[in-house]
N, C-alpha and C positions, 0 to 999 in steps of 0.2 A: 249372250245368245238368247235374248228375250223375243226374237222375231218368230220363234216357234209357235207363239200363241195365235198367229194368223192362220195356221193350218188346222184342219180338223184332227180329231184324236187319232183316226186311222193313219193319217199322213204323218203325225208326230211320231208314232211308233215305228213307221217305216223309215223316217229320216234319222231317228236316233238309233236305228239298227246298225249292225256291223257292216252292212252292205253300202253304207254311205261313203263315197270316195273321199269326201272332205275329212270325215272322221278318221278314215284309214290313213290318209295322208298326214293328218295331225299326229296320230300315234306313231307313224313311221318316223316323222321328224323328231318326236320326243325320244324315241328309242335310239335314233342315230345320235342325238345330242348326248344322251347318257353314255353311249358307247364311246363317243369322242372324249368325254370328260374322263372316262376310266382308261383311255388309251395311254400307255406308258410314254409314247413319243409326243404327247401333247405338251407344248411349252407352258401352258397354263397349269 
């Protein structure tokens, strides 16, 4: 994610904030993956 250098400092702080839908979606996917790994019915 080195593309952040193209934006000004003000935009970087805004993009890296918790209001970024991409970051929120990433955290949701990660939390869902951990939840699936810990699920007792998971065949893996």
